N, C-alpha and C positions, 0 to 999 in steps of 0.2 A: 409080470416081472416084479420081483421082490428086491426091496432096497435096504442098503445099510448107509451109514453115516460116519464121516471122518471127519474130526475137527483138527486142523493143522496149526500150530502155534511154532513161534520162533524157537522155543527151546531156551532154557537158562538155568545156571548153576545154582540159582536160588530155587529152593523146593516150592515157594509159594504161587507163582504163575501156573504150574502144572498142577499144583492141588486146586486152584482155582477153575483150571480149565477141565479138570477132571469133574469137578463140581457140576461145571456148566453141561458136560455130557450127560451126567445123571439127570438135571432138570430137563434138558432136550429130549431125553429118552422117555421120562414121564410124560412130557407133553405130547409126544408122538404116539404114546401108548404102546411103547415097545414092551414085549415080554420075552421070556427065554426062546419062545418059538417063533417070535416075529422079529422086525428088524433091529439090527444092532447100531448102537452109537459109541465111538471109542475115539481116542485121541492119537496124535502123532506129533514129532517135533522135527522141524527143518535141521536143527543144529544141536549139537550137545547131547544127542542121543546115543545110545549104544551102537545102534546100527544107522546106516544112511536113510533118508525118508524114502527112497524108492524101494528099498528092501521092508520098511515098515509097512508101505502100502501093499506091496506084493503078498506079504505075510497075512495082513488082514483080508485081503481079496480072497486068498486061497481057503482062510477059514470060512469066510461068506459062502464060497462056492460050495464047500462040503455041507453047509447048512441049507443049501438051495437058495441061496440069495445070489442074483446075476447082475447087480448095478450097485456101484458104489458112489454117492455124493461126497465130494471133497470140499470142505469148506475152509478157505484160509482166513485165519483169524488175525488178519493184518489190518492197519488202519490207513496205510498210504500205499500208494502202487509204485514202490520202489523195485530194486532188483530181486528182491526174493519174490515178490508177487508176479512181475512179468518175466522174469527169466528163470530163477532157480526152481521154483515149485512147478511150473509148467514142463521144466526138463526132467525132473524127478518123476512126475506122472508118466511122462512118455516112456522113461526107462521102465518103469513098473508095467505099464500096458504091454510093452514089448516082452517083457518077462512073463506074463500070465497069458497072454494071446488074448483070443476073444471069449474066453469062458465067463469072465466078469468085465462089464463094461465100467470105465471109470469116467465120472462126470465131475468137471470142477466148476464151482459157482464163482461170481464174483467176490472179490475180498470184501471183508466186513465193513470196512470204512467207506465202501462206494454205496451203501444202503441208506435210504432216507430215513428209516425207522431208528436206524443206529444213530445217524446224526440227530435225530429229535431226542433219542433218549440221552446222548451226551449233552445236548443243549439244555437239558433239566439241570445239570451241574452248574451252568452260567448263573442261574437265578440267585444264588446265595453269595456270590462274590461281589466286590465293589464295582463302581461303574468304570474305572480305570483298572482294566484287567488283562492278563496276557494268557494266550493259549501256548501252552509248550509242548512241542511234540519232538520225537525223536529227529525226524528230519532224515532226507535222502539226498546224495549227490546225483542221483539220476535225474536227467532233464525232464521238467514238467511233473515230478512225483509230489512236490509239495504244494502244488496248486489247490489240493483238497484243503490243506491247513490254511492257505491264504484266502480261499472262498469262506471256509468257516469263519475266520478272523472278521471278515467283512460282515457277514450274515449276523455274527453274534456280537458285534461291536467290540471286538479284542485285538489285542496287539500280537502278532505272531513271533514267536521264538524257537529255537531248536537246540536239542541237546548235543548233536553231533556237527551241525553246520551253522553258519551265520545267518542271522544275527542270534548271538547267545543271549540266554537269560539275563546275566549280569549287565551286557550292553543293552538289553531293552529296559530293565529297571533303571539304569542310568539314564536312559534318555526320558523316560517318564518322569522321573525326579527333576530332571532338568526343565520340564514344563510345568511344575508346581504341584505334582501330584503327591499326596501325603499318605494315600491308602491305596495299596495295589494289590490286586488278587492274582494268583497264578493257578491256572487251570491245567493239569496235565492231560494230554491227549494220548493216555495209555489205557490199556484194557484193564489190567489188574496190578495190584502193588507187587513190587520185587525190588531188585537190585538197583534198577535206574531211579524208580521213586523215592528208594531211600537216599541214594546220592542227591537227587533234587531236594529233598528236605535238608540235608546236610548243607547243600549251597545256599539255600534261603536262609538258614541259621548264620552263615557267614555273611551275607548280604545285610541281615538284621544287625549284626555288629558294625558293619560298614556304614549302615544309614539307620541309625537309632531314631531319627526324627520321622521315620516312615513306617508306617503298619504294613507288614507283607503277610498277606492271607493265602495259605495254601489249600486249594480245593482237592478233591479226591479223584482218583481215577474211575472208570466207568464202574467196574465190579460187577459181580453176579448179581442177577435179579430174574424174576419171572419174564419180565419184559426183554430182557436180553435174549433169553431162549425163545421168546415168541417171535423176535426179530429174525434169529437164525432159522426158525420155521418157516417164516415168509421168503427168506432167501432160497430154501430149499424147493420151494414151490416154483420157482423161476430160475433154473441154471442157466448160464449165459455161454458155456463153451463145452463141448464134449471132446474128451481125449481118449480116442479108441484106436486100436490098432498101432500104438506108438505115435499117433499125430500130435 
C-alpha cells in the first residue's frame, strides 16, 4: 500500500497562513523522503477555498489513484476539538469517500493540538514570557472544546482567554492588573500568523494605551520549524480513525 498525505487547514482570506501551510507541506515532504515517484504531500482548506473540502479531497485522491497511491492520510491542522474537527471535517471526508468509492482509502488522524509533541513545541514559547501570562486561543462554543486550552493554562501556569468567547483578552488583562500585575505576557495559541494574530496585536496596542503603567509582551504563534514537521510525521505514524466507504 502506497500513501499520500493531505494537510487540512481552516482557510483564510489572508494569504500568509496558506503560504505557511504550503511551506509545512514541503518540509514534511522532504522529511518523508518524497520524490516525484513516491508519496505526495499537499494541502486543502475547509473554508474560503474555490471548491468544498470534499471535492478537494476527492480530486487529490483521484490524482493519487492514477499515480498508484491507494491510501491518503488526512491531518487536521487544528488546535482545539471544535465543530470543525468533530463534525465538519469528518462529514466532508465521508462525502469524499462515498464519491471515490474504495479505490483510495481515506484515513484521518487526530487533530494537531491533541498531540503531546505539539504541546511540548508550543510550550517552548512560554519560556520567554513574564510569570504572569495569558494563553489566548480562538475558542469554541462547542461543549468541552476549550478543555485543552484550560489544561494547557494549568500546566504552563497561564491564564486562559479567548478571541471569540469569554473570557476575553481585555477582561483577562484587567483582572491581572487588578491583582497588581505590572508585566503581562500574551501567548497566542495559533499555528501561523494571519488576520487574527494581526487583530490581536492591534488589540494589545489599544490595551497598552488604556494601561500605560503595564508592560504587555506579545509572544509569537507556533510557526514553521523542522520540529513541527517532525511532530506531524509522528502523528502520521499513528492514525486514530479510518474513514472508508463513507463511514
